[in-house]
C-alpha angles and dihedrals in degrees: 000000000000122000119209133187123233086269090055093251116153107249103170141347119218111193131194123241099232131049113235095021090113091235106192095027086128126020129186129183119209141136096255099172098037097241094129094255124107116245128199126238113196127190127213103185097180098047114137123201102224092186093059118112090216119079098240122146133195092005092153136229137220121215125202115200114192122212117232129211090269088058095248124127121236116250094208094070129189109253133205114201116213095199094102095043117090090222092179090051128239092292097035094249096115139267138210126219119201118202126194125216126226141184088274093048136265116348116244097223122063115249092209137016118202118199134177089252088075089069102054095168094059129060102224129189128175090019109183097024086129128019128184125184146148092086125110101218099168097043096239093127093253127102115248130202134229117206124201127213104180097180090059093040089235138131118197120209113204121189123216113232119227117256112238119203113204125191125186138191134184129208124195123209090226131040091201123033117208115204088211092060097085105177100147131072127214123217090264089056093254114150114229140171114256145176133203117237123201117198120201124194128193130178139186140165144137114292094356122155119262088240131029136185120230136191111212132183120192118200124186116224091354092178094052124087090214111033115221096214142032141206113263101219102024142048111323101261106003139052130183126203136175106214127180114217130187132202 
C-alpha cells in the first residue's frame, strides 16, 4: 500500500510480509481506536501461514495500521488471522464477521456473525463477496451495510439499530427499616415491616425513538440463596413490568 499526498508525493509505503499474498487487494480507512485519526485496514486474501501445523493455504489475513500523532502509520501492525474463521460458512454459502474497534484497537473476537440462515426466504450463495458500509440509508443517524451475493444475484440491505443507553436509580422511603415498625399487612392478615421503593428510568442515545417499550424484572436479594424480603402485591421475590418511557 502506497500513501500519496494531494500533490501525488509519496508519503509512506506499507508493504506486506509475504509475496503473493495480494497485500492491498482491499483497503479500508476508518478510525478503529477512536483517537480521532484515520487508520488503515488492509486485506491480504491469499496469505498463507507457513508456521501452521495444519496444511491450509491462502487462508487470508487482515492488517490494521494505526496512525500516530505525527500522521504516520505503524509498521508493526495488528493482525487478524482468518485461519480459524470458516469464511465460507458451515455450508459453504458465505458468512460475514463484524469487528468492533476500541481505545486499544480492534477487538479480536467478532461482535456479530451474519450467515445466510438469517434470511430464510432467500437462497443465498457467496454471501459477503462484496460489502459496502459507512452510509446511512434509512436516515436514523447510524451507518448501514449492503452485502452482495453475486452467485444468487442478490444484494442484502441491513439496517443498523440505534444504541439505547439506559440508566436507573432507586429511592427507598426509609433509610433504616425497623422490623418492629409493622405498617403493612399480608394477604393472610400478618403484620410486617415494609418500605416503599421508587424506581426511576432514563434513556438517551443518537437517533433513538421519543418513546420506547421496556421489559423489566425486579428481583429482591438476587445474590442471596434465601431472600430476606418479598414484594407485597406480587410474586414473593420477583416482579415483572412492561413500562413505556419517553425522553
